[in-house]
Backbone bond lengths (Angstrom), bond angles and torsions (degrees), N, CA, C in turn:
res aa  C-N    CA-C-N  psi(-1)  N-CA   C-N-CA  omega(-1)  CA-C   N-CA-C  phi
1 A - - - 1.455 - - 1.573 113.41 -
2 A 1.317 112.51 -34.63 1.537 116.50 178.97 1.570 106.18 -64.44
3 A 1.403 115.72 -45.88 1.495 116.74 -177.40 1.508 110.22 -65.47
4 L 1.296 120.90 -40.82 1.482 124.49 -178.38 1.481 106.58 -66.84
5 S 1.403 122.38 -38.53 1.351 124.34 -178.13 1.609 115.52 -60.55
6 R 1.292 110.00 -41.06 1.498 118.03 175.30 1.625 112.04 -66.74
7 Y 1.363 117.89 -36.17 1.471 119.74 174.37 1.570 108.04 -66.15
8 L 1.328 121.84 -44.77 1.433 122.71 177.58 1.483 113.62 -61.11
9 R 1.364 122.11 -34.19 1.424 127.04 178.10 1.503 109.04 -65.16
10 E 1.424 112.57 -45.85 1.432 115.60 -173.16 1.502 110.93 -78.07
11 N 1.230 127.66 -15.94 1.444 125.37 -171.00 1.492 113.76 -116.43
12 F 1.386 121.10 -22.28 1.431 121.76 -179.18 1.428 112.58 -129.29
13 P 1.314 121.72 126.24 1.423 127.03 -178.52 1.526 112.02 -87.19
14 D 1.473 114.36 -5.42 1.433 120.12 -173.67 1.520 115.86 -67.83
15 D 1.332 117.19 140.00 1.498 121.68 -179.07 1.609 111.55 -68.49
16 R 1.388 111.96 -34.66 1.433 114.69 -173.23 1.537 108.51 -122.22
17 I 1.318 115.40 140.85 1.450 120.29 175.73 1.472 109.16 -128.93
18 A 1.400 117.02 132.16 1.524 124.18 -177.52 1.604 104.29 -77.52
19 I 1.243 112.94 147.40 1.457 121.57 170.10 1.499 109.58 -119.73
20 V 1.257 117.34 120.11 1.512 119.54 -179.72 1.494 108.14 -122.74
21 L 1.364 115.19 87.30 1.438 119.32 -172.21 1.595 104.35 -153.57
22 P 1.324 120.94 148.06 1.420 123.63 174.13 1.635 106.14 -74.51
23 A 1.267 113.17 177.36 1.522 118.32 173.47 1.531 108.70 -62.30
24 S 1.268 124.02 114.58 1.410 124.94 -173.49 1.561 104.31 -164.92
25 K 1.397 113.99 174.00 1.422 115.86 174.88 1.538 115.67 -70.78
26 G 1.409 106.47 -30.52 1.538 107.44 172.57 1.503 117.47 -62.51
27 A 1.440 113.40 -36.14 1.363 119.40 178.84 1.538 112.12 -67.22
28 V 1.308 114.44 -35.36 1.572 121.28 -178.70 1.545 103.99 -63.53
29 V 1.386 115.65 -52.94 1.516 124.54 -176.98 1.536 105.78 -55.24
30 A 1.316 117.15 -50.60 1.408 121.58 -172.10 1.518 113.28 -63.01
31 N 1.334 118.50 -42.82 1.451 122.53 177.01 1.589 110.57 -63.61
32 L 1.281 114.01 -51.47 1.495 120.41 176.50 1.472 113.58 -56.76
33 A 1.286 119.70 -43.23 1.492 125.27 -179.36 1.532 109.51 -60.78
34 V 1.360 114.92 -47.68 1.532 118.90 -176.23 1.567 105.41 -62.58
35 A 1.301 114.07 -41.98 1.509 115.55 -174.05 1.645 111.51 -68.69
36 L 1.426 112.68 -34.64 1.469 118.05 178.98 1.590 105.52 -75.00
37 A 1.212 119.91 -18.98 1.476 120.41 178.13 1.479 114.62 -83.37
38 G 1.476 117.25 -0.54 1.348 125.28 177.89 1.503 110.21 79.29
39 K 1.374 119.18 21.10 1.460 122.61 -178.67 1.426 107.92 -114.88
40 I 1.293 121.14 -177.67 1.398 130.62 -172.09 1.530 111.69 -114.77
41 P 1.265 123.46 110.54 1.429 128.57 171.63 1.523 113.47 -65.03
42 V 1.341 114.80 129.78 1.442 117.25 -179.41 1.599 105.25 -125.33
43 G 1.394 113.04 109.44 1.497 115.15 -178.08 1.539 107.46 -80.23
44 L 1.256 117.27 127.21 1.489 122.24 179.46 1.538 107.18 -98.97
45 N 1.293 117.97 135.01 1.418 125.46 -178.33 1.637 102.85 -82.66
46 F 1.289 115.87 95.19 1.390 124.88 -177.87 1.600 114.17 -66.28
47 T 1.390 112.37 -12.12 1.486 114.80 175.56 1.362 117.71 -92.68
48 S 1.383 113.24 4.43 1.426 115.70 177.09 1.493 115.61 -85.74
49 G 1.252 125.44 172.42 1.397 129.05 -173.17 1.641 103.65 -77.50
50 R 1.354 113.94 166.05 1.449 123.21 -178.60 1.566 107.87 -58.33
51 A 1.235 117.53 -49.83 1.455 121.70 -174.95 1.527 113.35 -55.82
52 A 1.377 112.69 -50.38 1.371 120.82 -178.76 1.626 111.57 -61.00
53 I 1.301 114.14 -39.69 1.492 115.82 176.61 1.566 114.71 -69.52
54 E 1.340 113.07 -36.16 1.419 118.42 175.28 1.523 113.70 -57.32
55 A 1.414 105.66 -41.32 1.641 115.21 -179.59 1.562 106.56 -62.27
56 C 1.422 113.95 -46.78 1.465 113.46 -177.83 1.555 111.67 -60.65
57 C 1.232 119.32 -46.46 1.516 126.01 175.65 1.463 115.00 -50.45
58 R 1.391 107.79 -44.88 1.578 116.82 -179.30 1.499 112.34 -66.23
59 R 1.401 112.68 -45.45 1.501 118.36 -177.96 1.504 111.31 -69.80
60 A 1.296 117.97 -36.01 1.589 117.62 -178.40 1.466 107.47 -91.19
61 N 1.309 121.93 -3.27 1.532 119.90 179.61 1.550 106.75 59.64
62 L 1.302 117.73 54.58 1.384 125.05 -177.05 1.615 112.19 -92.69
63 R 1.282 112.93 115.90 1.535 116.01 -179.54 1.557 111.46 -117.86
64 V 1.330 115.00 -8.24 1.404 123.38 -177.96 1.468 111.58 -127.06
65 A 1.331 122.13 138.44 1.453 127.16 172.59 1.501 115.11 -134.91
66 I 1.255 117.63 144.69 1.459 119.91 174.63 1.597 108.33 -106.72
67 S 1.349 113.10 129.88 1.418 117.82 -178.98 1.486 110.31 -152.22
68 A 1.359 119.01 -165.91 1.480 119.20 172.82 1.523 107.10 -139.81
69 T 1.297 121.06 154.80 1.465 126.56 -167.62 1.608 105.84 -66.81
70 P 1.278 121.31 -48.09 1.466 116.42 -174.84 1.604 112.16 -64.04
71 F 1.316 116.53 -28.37 1.497 122.48 177.70 1.597 106.59 -73.96
72 M 1.325 112.94 -43.86 1.427 116.59 -175.51 1.520 110.01 -60.62
73 Q 1.231 116.24 -37.79 1.425 123.53 -178.26 1.554 113.31 -65.90
74 R 1.238 117.12 -17.21 1.473 122.53 -178.69 1.584 107.56 -94.46
75 L 1.363 115.57 -14.23 1.522 115.22 -178.91 1.520 113.63 -98.58
76 E 1.248 112.62 93.54 1.563 113.88 -172.99 1.556 104.75 -84.04
77 N 1.293 117.16 143.03 1.421 126.60 175.59 1.583 111.86 65.91
78 F 1.371 113.69 31.58 1.435 115.76 -176.99 1.593 108.79 -88.42
79 P 1.308 123.89 131.79 1.458 121.86 -178.56 1.433 115.54 -82.19
80 W 1.386 114.08 78.74 1.526 118.35 -178.72 1.519 114.88 -62.96
81 P 1.330 118.14 136.27 1.396 117.34 174.49 1.547 115.63 -65.40
82 E 1.386 115.29 -174.79 1.482 117.93 -172.02 1.518 113.37 -55.66
83 R 1.380 117.68 -43.23 1.431 121.94 -175.56 1.484 112.77 -125.75
84 V 1.321 121.20 142.06 1.527 122.73 178.93 1.528 106.77 -135.15
85 V 1.298 109.77 120.20 1.482 122.52 175.64 1.509 105.68 -81.53
86 K 1.352 119.52 111.81 1.417 127.89 178.73 1.592 109.61 -92.97
87 L 1.314 111.15 109.83 1.522 117.87 -176.21 1.519 112.49 -59.98
88 D 1.301 116.95 -39.06 1.531 119.26 -179.73 1.469 115.02 -67.04
89 E 1.369 116.81 -19.73 1.509 119.77 176.10 1.539 108.15 -95.48
90 L 1.360 119.11 -44.14 1.432 125.10 -174.25 1.397 113.80 -65.56
91 M 1.436 118.94 -54.12 1.457 122.06 -169.93 1.567 116.83 -54.45
92 P 1.302 113.60 -42.99 1.579 116.87 175.13 1.595 111.31 -53.11
93 E 1.383 115.26 -38.91 1.320 120.22 -176.03 1.574 111.52 -75.08
94 L 1.323 119.84 -19.08 1.467 126.73 -177.49 1.595 103.27 -95.95
95 K 1.201 128.40 7.80 1.395 129.47 -175.22 1.580 111.11 -51.82
96 P 1.377 114.58 -50.53 1.516 119.15 -177.91 1.601 108.72 -57.60
97 R 1.375 112.08 -46.27 1.492 116.06 -179.92 1.559 112.53 -65.11
98 I 1.270 116.27 -31.61 1.539 120.18 -179.87 1.529 105.21 -68.78
99 V 1.269 117.82 -48.55 1.524 121.62 -173.79 1.680 104.66 -61.54
100 R 1.343 117.38 -44.49 1.321 121.18 176.84 1.527 117.73 -56.15
101 W 1.372 113.95 -46.97 1.450 119.45 175.32 1.518 113.41 -66.66
102 L 1.366 113.18 -32.48 1.476 116.97 178.20 1.542 113.18 -62.17
103 I 1.417 110.91 -47.27 1.405 116.92 174.47 1.598 117.93 -60.68
104 L 1.361 109.79 -40.73 1.400 117.82 176.55 1.578 116.34 -63.10
105 S 1.363 111.39 -36.86 1.422 118.69 -176.94 1.622 111.03 -66.66
106 I 1.343 110.01 -27.28 1.525 118.88 -179.29 1.552 111.70 -82.11
107 L 1.332 113.63 -37.76 1.434 120.46 -168.04 1.682 110.28 -97.39
108 V 1.226 118.02 -32.19 1.476 123.06 -168.69 1.485 108.58 -94.99
109 P 1.405 113.37 141.03 1.563 115.05 172.99 1.530 109.53 -62.81
110 T 1.360 110.93 154.09 1.514 119.01 -178.15 1.498 109.90 -57.87
111 S 1.322 114.41 -44.45 1.600 117.64 -177.20 1.472 111.85 -54.22
112 L 1.407 115.29 -41.87 1.482 117.53 178.94 1.482 114.10 -72.73
113 L 1.328 116.80 -32.91 1.503 119.89 175.06 1.554 108.06 -62.54
114 L 1.275 115.69 -41.92 1.468 118.38 -173.23 1.615 109.00 -65.39
115 R 1.333 113.04 -36.19 1.510 122.25 179.39 1.498 110.60 -65.23
116 W 1.441 113.65 -45.76 1.396 119.54 177.18 1.514 119.19 -62.82
117 L 1.398 109.58 -37.44 1.477 117.87 173.78 1.453 113.54 -74.51
118 Q 1.400 116.00 -11.13 1.541 119.13 -175.35 1.605 113.80 60.58
119 I 1.335 109.89 43.02 1.503 115.85 -179.95 1.525 103.46 -78.73
120 P 1.408 118.06 131.25 1.360 119.85 178.26 1.574 110.27 -65.81
121 K 1.308 123.44 153.40 1.448 125.86 178.42 1.479 113.55 -79.10
122 E 1.387 114.74 -25.12 1.424 120.37 -174.96 1.497 110.15 -127.88
123 G 1.414 113.54 131.22 1.455 118.03 169.95 1.569 114.13 -105.86
124 G 1.353 108.45 -54.34 1.525 116.63 175.26 1.520 109.54 51.34
125 H 1.343 115.38 -133.67 1.413 124.79 -169.88 1.613 111.00 -81.53
126 K 1.331 116.74 5.37 1.447 120.78 -175.06 1.549 105.88 -72.33
127 E 1.282 115.40 156.03 1.588 122.21 179.06 1.596 109.44 -61.96
128 A 1.162 122.39 120.28 1.440 129.28 175.78 1.554 112.43 -98.36
129 I 1.259 119.47 -50.06 1.500 123.64 178.33 1.511 108.14 -144.60
130 L 1.271 119.44 159.03 1.405 124.43 177.66 1.533 108.99 -126.34
131 L 1.284 118.81 128.65 1.453 124.88 -175.57 1.510 105.21 -122.98
132 F 1.352 121.07 154.73 1.354 124.17 173.26 1.620 113.00 -115.59
133 T 1.297 114.31 143.20 1.535 114.92 175.72 1.439 110.18 -75.41
134 S 1.286 116.33 173.47 1.475 119.76 -170.41 1.493 114.51 -70.37
135 G 1.331 113.31 -23.63 1.470 116.00 179.86 1.494 110.74 87.50
136 S 1.254 119.55 29.36 1.438 124.11 -176.36 1.625 108.81 -77.44
137 S 1.281 115.47 -18.84 1.406 120.09 174.83 1.523 118.87 -118.03
138 G 1.268 111.26 35.86 1.360 121.69 178.88 1.650 109.69 124.92
139 E 1.320 114.99 -153.79 1.452 117.72 177.75 1.482 111.49 -60.55
140 P 1.356 119.09 143.38 1.449 122.30 -176.22 1.562 108.56 -59.21
141 K 1.386 117.36 140.16 1.505 121.61 -175.91 1.502 104.31 -98.88
142 G 1.287 111.39 135.20 1.559 114.63 175.19 1.540 111.22 -81.62
143 V 1.308 118.81 132.54 1.446 127.20 176.79 1.432 112.72 -111.54
144 V 1.258 122.58 116.06 1.465 125.36 -177.69 1.604 106.66 -95.16
145 L 1.264 108.36 121.45 1.478 116.54 -179.57 1.575 107.58 -108.34
146 S 1.340 117.92 128.22 1.440 120.49 -178.41 1.451 109.39 -89.08
147 H 1.331 115.72 171.65 1.480 125.94 177.69 1.565 107.83 -59.69
148 R 1.329 120.24 -40.71 1.436 119.40 175.27 1.477 113.69 -65.42
149 N 1.362 118.90 -37.76 1.427 121.72 176.42 1.671 110.79 -56.67
150 I 1.291 111.43 -52.58 1.403 112.11 -176.31 1.576 110.03 -70.11
151 L 1.310 120.13 -47.48 1.461 117.20 -176.90 1.469 109.51 -65.29
152 G 1.287 123.78 -34.55 1.449 125.83 178.73 1.474 108.45 -61.35
153 N 1.325 119.78 -50.17 1.501 121.92 -176.77 1.373 111.71 -64.65
154 V 1.467 116.30 -45.25 1.516 115.73 177.49 1.453 113.63 -59.66
155 S 1.401 120.62 -38.37 1.401 123.14 -179.35 1.526 111.17 -61.83
156 Q 1.375 114.16 -42.02 1.483 122.74 -175.97 1.508 104.09 -68.71
157 F 1.376 122.16 -43.53 1.432 123.51 -175.48 1.557 107.93 -72.07
158 N 1.326 120.24 -32.28 1.442 118.32 179.00 1.526 110.81 -71.54
159 V 1.276 123.27 -28.24 1.410 123.80 172.11 1.405 112.32 -66.73
160 L 1.356 120.52 -44.32 1.429 126.07 -179.49 1.597 109.90 -66.11
161 L 1.281 117.11 -43.93 1.482 118.63 -175.86 1.491 114.62 -73.96
162 D 1.444 114.01 -36.90 1.397 120.96 177.97 1.586 107.92 58.88
163 A 1.257 120.18 48.12 1.405 124.32 -176.72 1.475 111.74 -68.00
164 N 1.397 116.59 148.00 1.485 122.35 179.58 1.607 105.07 -117.86
165 E 1.356 110.15 -177.76 1.479 108.93 -179.59 1.612 114.51 -75.85
166 D 1.317 115.66 -5.01 1.480 119.18 177.02 1.575 111.03 -89.27
167 D 1.320 113.59 -13.59 1.478 118.32 -177.17 1.490 113.75 -70.30
168 A 1.310 122.97 151.45 1.317 130.54 174.96 1.571 114.98 -153.60
169 I 1.214 122.75 142.67 1.411 130.85 -172.61 1.507 112.81 -110.63
170 L 1.317 112.47 139.62 1.509 114.80 169.16 1.469 107.64 -88.21
171 A 1.323 116.61 123.60 1.463 121.78 -173.45 1.587 107.43 -114.58
172 S 1.401 113.69 81.37 1.395 118.90 -178.36 1.559 109.79 -114.81
173 L 1.274 117.76 -14.12 1.479 121.35 -178.11 1.520 109.49 -68.27
174 P 1.311 123.68 137.88 1.403 124.62 -179.20 1.535 112.59 -62.98
175 F 1.366 115.46 132.88 1.467 122.91 -177.15 1.485 113.15 -67.73
176 F 1.368 118.74 -13.40 1.480 122.31 -179.15 1.627 109.44 -80.17
177 H 1.423 110.95 -9.69 1.499 109.49 176.85 1.589 102.41 -106.43
178 S 1.415 108.06 151.07 1.458 114.70 -169.12 1.552 112.53 -65.54
179 F 1.383 118.82 -29.13 1.452 120.09 173.27 1.506 112.99 -64.59
180 G 1.252 120.96 -49.29 1.456 126.49 169.82 1.444 114.59 -56.28
181 S 1.354 116.36 -47.78 1.477 118.42 -173.05 1.612 109.61 -72.07
182 T 1.185 125.35 -43.43 1.491 118.59 -177.62 1.526 112.14 -83.31
183 V 1.351 117.55 -43.30 1.440 120.47 -171.90 1.568 119.55 -86.26
184 T 1.421 113.14 -25.89 1.428 116.45 177.40 1.500 111.44 -113.97
185 L 1.325 118.94 2.59 1.525 120.04 177.27 1.579 112.55 -121.27
186 W 1.391 112.60 -62.58 1.479 117.38 -175.74 1.534 113.01 -75.64
187 Y 1.322 117.30 -39.60 1.426 123.26 178.58 1.563 110.16 -53.70
188 P 1.444 116.53 -57.59 1.391 117.63 -175.56 1.628 110.55 -64.35
189 L 1.345 115.14 -36.66 1.460 115.86 -176.31 1.589 109.88 -68.94
190 I 1.301 119.18 -41.53 1.374 120.97 -179.01 1.489 115.82 -74.90
191 E 1.379 119.89 -35.01 1.427 126.70 -178.36 1.521 113.57 -94.51
192 G 1.382 113.29 -5.41 1.493 112.33 -175.81 1.523 124.50 70.58
193 V 1.380 109.86 27.16 1.543 116.06 178.92 1.497 110.49 -90.59
194 R 1.268 113.97 136.71 1.584 119.39 -172.27 1.570 102.66 -72.73
195 I 1.331 112.34 145.17 1.579 123.07 176.16 1.420 107.65 -128.26
196 V 1.307 116.72 153.50 1.415 127.57 163.96 1.499 106.03 -123.74
197 T 1.409 117.07 121.29 1.409 125.93 -178.04 1.466 110.41 -89.51
198 Y 1.353 116.71 148.91 1.405 122.89 170.00 1.667 104.98 -148.57
199 P 1.297 119.31 135.35 1.430 116.96 -166.84 1.571 112.51 -82.81
200 N 1.261 121.55 -2.16 1.467 118.27 -175.80 1.568 107.04 -142.14
201 P 1.384 115.65 110.43 1.463 118.84 177.68 1.490 113.10 -70.09
202 L 1.381 117.49 -14.27 1.450 121.52 -178.62 1.467 113.06 -75.21
203 E 1.351 117.27 -24.24 1.483 120.91 179.72 1.454 110.22 -79.08
204 T 1.209 121.21 68.48 1.504 121.90 -169.26 1.505 113.28 -66.42
205 A 1.292 120.18 -24.41 1.461 123.36 -177.28 1.594 106.62 -69.37
206 K 1.275 111.36 -40.63 1.548 115.84 173.26 1.447 117.12 -68.99
207 N 1.313 113.92 -34.99 1.356 122.16 -175.25 1.678 105.89 -73.27
208 A 1.204 109.65 -38.79 1.530 114.89 176.85 1.545 111.19 -61.47
209 A 1.357 111.09 -43.82 1.581 116.62 178.80 1.513 110.85 -61.93
210 L 1.421 116.58 -33.30 1.450 115.24 -179.34 1.525 107.02 -70.81
211 I 1.362 117.92 -42.88 1.416 118.42 -176.41 1.615 109.94 -56.57
212 E 1.256 115.72 -42.08 1.482 122.56 178.52 1.527 107.18 -65.42
213 R 1.214 118.58 -55.49 1.490 124.49 -170.86 1.624 110.76 -55.76
214 Y 1.495 112.02 -44.89 1.506 114.84 -171.50 1.470 107.13 -105.33
215 K 1.311 123.56 15.23 1.469 125.72 179.18 1.482 109.50 45.70
216 L 1.408 118.01 51.04 1.443 121.84 175.44 1.596 110.19 -62.91
217 T 1.362 114.34 152.99 1.524 116.07 -174.86 1.517 107.15 -121.59
218 F 1.301 119.34 -12.53 1.579 118.74 -176.27 1.530 104.17 -124.80
219 L 1.259 114.25 132.17 1.444 123.59 173.22 1.540 112.24 -121.99
220 L 1.318 122.30 109.04 1.397 123.97 -178.27 1.525 105.50 -113.39
221 A 1.305 113.88 122.95 1.441 121.08 -169.29 1.558 110.30 -153.49
222 T 1.321 108.66 174.43 1.545 116.69 171.44 1.535 109.97 -102.49
223 P 1.383 117.85 155.04 1.418 119.84 178.18 1.442 113.44 -49.88
224 T 1.415 120.95 -35.48 1.399 127.20 177.76 1.561 113.55 -54.91
225 F 1.396 112.35 -49.10 1.345 121.73 176.66 1.519 114.03 -60.46
226 L 1.344 117.41 -43.22 1.445 122.15 -178.39 1.525 106.32 -62.52
227 R 1.295 120.54 -35.60 1.588 119.29 -179.26 1.545 105.62 -57.54
228 A 1.361 114.49 -43.85 1.456 120.87 -171.09 1.613 104.39 -65.90
229 Y 1.336 120.32 -42.95 1.461 123.25 178.38 1.513 109.10 -55.80
230 L 1.355 116.73 -36.89 1.494 118.76 -179.79 1.461 110.14 -64.52
231 R 1.335 119.37 -35.46 1.467 121.63 -179.88 1.516 118.79 -81.75
232 K 1.361 113.34 -28.73 1.500 117.84 -167.96 1.533 113.90 -118.93
233 A 1.379 119.35 -19.63 1.435 121.37 -176.99 1.571 110.86 -87.18
234 E 1.343 111.02 135.36 1.573 112.33 174.29 1.534 106.43 -77.90
235 L 1.283 110.07 165.75 1.532 122.25 -174.89 1.408 107.22 -59.84
236 D 1.335 123.84 -54.16 1.458 125.45 -172.81 1.460 114.11 -73.17
237 Q 1.337 122.34 -14.99 1.373 122.62 -174.84 1.498 115.13 -68.39
238 L 1.377 121.42 -24.76 1.416 123.08 -175.26 1.606 108.22 -106.88
239 R 1.316 118.12 13.01 1.384 118.83 -175.22 1.564 118.20 -66.13
240 S 1.381 117.57 -14.50 1.455 123.04 -173.95 1.496 104.68 -88.71
241 L 1.339 120.62 -16.52 1.527 121.99 -172.52 1.504 107.76 -71.92
242 R 1.356 114.10 136.74 1.558 121.78 178.72 1.499 108.96 -114.35
243 L 1.402 117.12 -13.23 1.459 116.55 178.13 1.556 111.31 -154.63
244 I 1.406 113.65 126.21 1.462 116.22 -175.70 1.514 103.84 -122.45
245 I 1.236 121.57 125.14 1.467 129.92 -169.89 1.569 107.25 -130.92
246 T 1.317 117.04 126.51 1.546 122.97 173.38 1.394 110.01 -107.22
247 G 1.346 115.81 156.74 1.381 124.61 178.01 1.544 107.86 -157.01
248 A 1.344 114.48 -178.17 1.516 122.02 177.14 1.485 113.59 78.64
249 E 1.275 119.44 -33.34 1.481 126.53 -174.95 1.567 106.72 -138.55
250 K 1.370 113.56 153.85 1.472 117.48 170.07 1.453 111.29 -63.09
251 L 1.348 112.95 139.89 1.465 117.09 179.27 1.615 109.99 -94.44
252 P 1.306 114.84 111.40 1.470 118.20 179.44 1.589 110.20 -63.16
253 L 1.265 116.87 138.65 1.504 121.85 -180.00 1.451 109.89 -61.38
254 D 1.344 119.69 -47.40 1.434 118.81 176.01 1.519 117.09 -54.38
255 L 1.291 116.64 -38.53 1.400 120.64 175.52 1.615 116.90 -60.13
256 A 1.437 106.70 -48.50 1.457 112.45 174.17 1.496 115.06 -59.68
257 E 1.343 119.10 -39.32 1.465 122.04 -176.75 1.524 108.33 -72.17
258 T 1.346 116.82 -41.73 1.520 116.13 176.82 1.454 112.53 -64.72
259 F 1.279 122.05 -38.13 1.423 122.53 -176.26 1.452 108.21 -69.84
260 E 1.370 120.55 -38.42 1.554 122.69 -179.35 1.446 106.61 -70.18
261 E 1.354 122.20 -34.51 1.406 124.73 -176.54 1.477 110.37 -71.13
262 K 1.384 123.71 -34.97 1.396 127.10 175.96 1.561 112.51 -76.59
263 F 1.313 117.57 -53.17 1.397 119.05 -170.51 1.564 113.73 -103.20
264 G 1.339 116.81 1.93 1.503 115.21 -176.56 1.378 119.83 64.33
265 Q 1.359 116.14 20.97 1.465 120.89 -176.55 1.493 108.62 -122.62
266 P 1.295 123.07 125.86 1.443 124.82 175.93 1.492 107.96 -71.88
267 V 1.172 117.35 150.37 1.550 124.08 -178.91 1.675 104.72 -117.18
268 F 1.335 109.15 125.50 1.569 116.05 179.50 1.489 109.70 -108.24
269 E 1.340 113.16 154.14 1.405 117.44 -171.07 1.584 113.16 -120.13
270 G 1.332 110.41 132.15 1.513 117.97 178.71 1.477 111.25 -101.36
271 Y 1.265 117.17 160.82 1.391 121.24 174.17 1.649 106.82 -134.75
272 G 1.296 117.58 141.18 1.310 123.45 179.96 1.469 114.25 -170.24
273 L 1.371 117.87 -177.75 1.365 120.28 176.51 1.583 109.37 -157.19
274 T 1.335 128.40 161.68 1.329 127.48 -170.17 1.664 111.05 -59.87
275 E 1.290 110.84 -36.07 1.560 116.25 -175.86 1.546 108.74 -71.67
276 T 1.292 115.37 -12.87 1.497 111.99 -176.06 1.571 111.07 -113.94
277 S 1.292 112.16 22.65 1.492 122.59 166.66 1.536 122.44 78.10
278 P 1.283 129.36 -2.99 1.420 129.52 11.16 1.581 116.70 -116.11
279 V 1.497 114.82 -8.60 1.444 111.79 -159.12 1.499 108.92 -79.99
280 V 1.212 121.42 131.41 1.496 131.62 174.89 1.616 104.50 -98.69
281 S 1.286 119.90 -55.06 1.378 121.38 -174.21 1.629 113.65 -156.23
282 V 1.248 116.18 159.01 1.516 117.77 -175.13 1.533 105.04 -156.75
283 N 1.315 110.95 135.58 1.435 119.86 171.88 1.473 109.03 -75.96
284 L 1.343 120.09 144.77 1.473 125.46 -176.74 1.518 109.28 -136.77
285 P 1.331 119.04 158.22 1.472 121.35 172.89 1.420 114.78 -60.77
286 D 1.261 119.68 153.37 1.516 120.52 171.80 1.434 110.37 -62.63
287 P 1.398 115.22 142.41 1.515 119.86 177.99 1.569 112.99 -58.46
288 K 1.360 114.45 139.15 1.388 114.37 177.09 1.506 114.99 -64.84
289 P 1.273 122.78 137.09 1.397 122.25 177.88 1.490 115.96 -60.46
290 K 1.386 118.59 141.22 1.402 120.65 -167.70 1.534 102.57 -85.46
291 K 1.457 112.84 152.26 1.361 121.43 173.45 1.564 111.95 -72.85
292 P 1.343 116.27 155.11 1.463 116.82 173.32 1.551 114.77 -55.17
293 G 1.343 112.46 127.30 1.434 114.39 179.05 1.574 115.96 96.08
294 E 1.317 111.65 -16.73 1.511 123.12 178.11 1.372 112.03 -71.32
295 P 1.539 120.54 126.28 1.394 118.73 177.38 1.509 118.03 -65.15
């Protein structure tokens, strides 16, 4: 990300850079690199129609996008901006820079690294990321989220989840959505929580296999995806999970009851919206009773 950020600084004066990638390590690197370059990542909803995407590009004045050739080939009739940075072509060329930054990150104090990367000391109310709403009531609306918005919501979520070094999140929600952006991208990056990415949340059989293989503990999904887990996940595959939280849609009571009956895991419901970064509130399990003598 550091190496890519320097490349972006050197080649593009634009304040905002679009990211057109599914949840993946490439998307994580791209978002972080744009932020490290002092620019604003804009996740574009590649499942929207051409007119909606063109409206987003026009409103955000997007002239540069980061993507990858294999993914671009799957997006027919996509209105690409003037210039596209293809990670699969660029990153091999940046290998010497990547090795140099890797060595520096091990040997050099953080304060000096920040200076070399030209990271601003203050973010505050300045624009950190730009997301677009779904456009259900007309053209998609751009929502500017500040550094305080993201850091505040991440801090709140961190307190609620109380993650430890053994916890790990399945990151398959799209990063262009506020739920996926804050909770499965910036929260893990800022708080150092391990993630396993998968590009399609609809492929629940493969997602369930990842949960079992990597002993993931947090599942963040929509009720629609939970219904698919009921149909396609085996009983033992979700045994490592300790917290399941849904958002983006209302959680039907019968779904929560059926899921808990099958997998022995209660489902908790969060509420939020893009303008609130997005988490407003979330139900959580009752605290475990303390042992005698425990503070």
